[in-house]
N, C-alpha and C positions, 0 to 999 in steps of 0.2 A: 603436534605431529605435522609433518610435511607431507601433503598429498598432492600429486600432479604439480609439484614445484610451487605449492602455495601453502601457507600456514593454515591448518585447519581451524584454528580459533581466531584468526584475524578477520576484521571487517574487510571486505573486498571492494575496492573502487578502481577499476581499471583506468590506467592512464594511457593515452595515445602516444605519450613521449617515451617510446621504447623501440627497440629493433632486435633483429636476430643477432645472436652471438656469432662470432666466426667459428666455423666448423673446426672441431678438434682442439679447441682452446678450453682448458679446464677452468672451473671457478675455483680460485685459490687465494682470494684477497677479500677481507671484510673491511669496509670503510665506514667509520662513524662520523656523523655530522651533527649540527644542530640547526634548528629553524624555528622561528616564530613570526607570525604575521598578524598585524603589523609587528615590527620588531619589539620585543619585550612584552607582547600581549599573547595570552594563551586561551585556548578554546576556540570555538567557532569553526568555520568551514574554509577559511582562507587558504590553508595549505592544500586542502583538497582542490580548491578552485585553481590554484597555481599549477598543481601537477596535472590537472585536467583541462588547462587552457581556458578556464572560464573566469579568471580573475578580472574583476571590473577595475579598469585604471582610475576611475573616478571614485572608487569605494574608500580610498585613503590616499593621502598625498604620496606615500611611499609606493603604493601599487602602480602609479604612472611610470616609475622607474623600471619595474620588473614584469609587468603584465605581458609584455611581448615575449619573454623568455619561454623556451620549450625545454623544460626540465622535469625530472621525476626522481623518485627513489624507489627501492624495492619496498621498504617499510618506513612507517613513522611510529614511534612510541610516544604517546602523550604523556602529560604530567601525572596522570593517574595509572599509568601502566597499560592502557589500551593500545592495541596494535591495529594499524591500518595497512594493508598491502595494496600497492599500486601496480606493481609489475611482477609477474612470476619470476622465480629465481633463474629459470633457464633462459630468460630474455635479458637483453642489455637495457638497464635503466640509464637515464641520462643524468647522472648525479655528480660525477667527478670533474667533468670538463677537461681542460688541458691538464694532464697529470702524468706522473711517472713514479714507479716503484721498482727499486733495485734494477734501474736501467731499462725497464720496460715501460713504454709510453702507452697512452690510451687505457687507463685503468678500468674504464667502463666495460671494456671487452672481457675482463676476467674477474670482476669483482661484484660483490653485493653491497649495496649502499643502504645504511640504516640512518634515518633522521631521528634525533631526539628532540622533542619540543622543548625549546630553551634557547639560551643565549650564551655568549662567551662570559657574561658577567654575573650570572646567578647559578647557584648549585642546582644540580639535577636532583630529582625526588628519589626516595627510597624505592618507590613503586617502578620508576624508570630503570634503575639498576637491577632490580629483581627481574623485570621482564627482559631486559637486555641480556642478562646472564642466561635466562631460559632459552631465549631465541638463539643465542650464540651456541649453546650446547646442541640445539636441534640442527643448526646449520653445519656445525663441525661433524656431526654424524652423517648428514646427508652429503656433505662436500669435504671429505677428510683432508684434502690438500690445504684447507684453511687451518693452518697451525697457529699457535699463540703469537709467533713472530710475524704472522701475516694478517694481524688485526691492527689497523692503523686509524689515525684521525685524517680528516680531509687536509688538514694542515701539513701532514707528513708527505702527502703525495702532490700537493700544490702549494709549497711554502711561500711562494712569491705572491699568491693570490688569496689564500684562505687561512683562517685562523681557527676554524672549528674542529673539534667540538669545543675548544677554548680552555682557558686555564682553570675554570671551575669544574671541568670534567675530572673526576677522581679516578685516574687510570689505575692506581694501586688497589683501590677498592674493587674495581671491576676485574682486573687481571687476577687478583688473589682468589676470586670465585670461579674463574674460568680455567684454572690450571689443568 
């Protein structure tokens, strides 16, 4: 259930990396991403740390490249299907960066961003698909302008910069359950 723009069953870790949405702009796009920190490693607190500006640049050689970033997502679905919410849905999370959908720039203004713990190179888990379908259904009820045609990957809105959720994300498996 969504209560006060938050998933009632999600672990809540507020990110400072968010802002008000523009007035009168409906939420009508769902963007699916993938993330793992360090790349290809799962579990731990590093995604939380990145989204909350606490990532230690000396914690891993890769972290020095990204610790300065100010990014977030609305949700993270981990490999076991657990959900963490960083930004309420009525706020703008900083997940899409320079982006465009159907001629509209700045997708952060009108989208919800969901990160799946994973990479472009490994299949996602059944638990992640189950939870993503559950969350998608709840979001579509709360924000009915998110139609199936308005559920995209990060690579669809930033094709010159991004590849996620990647070739291992099974769009057919997901879409067949979200019809």
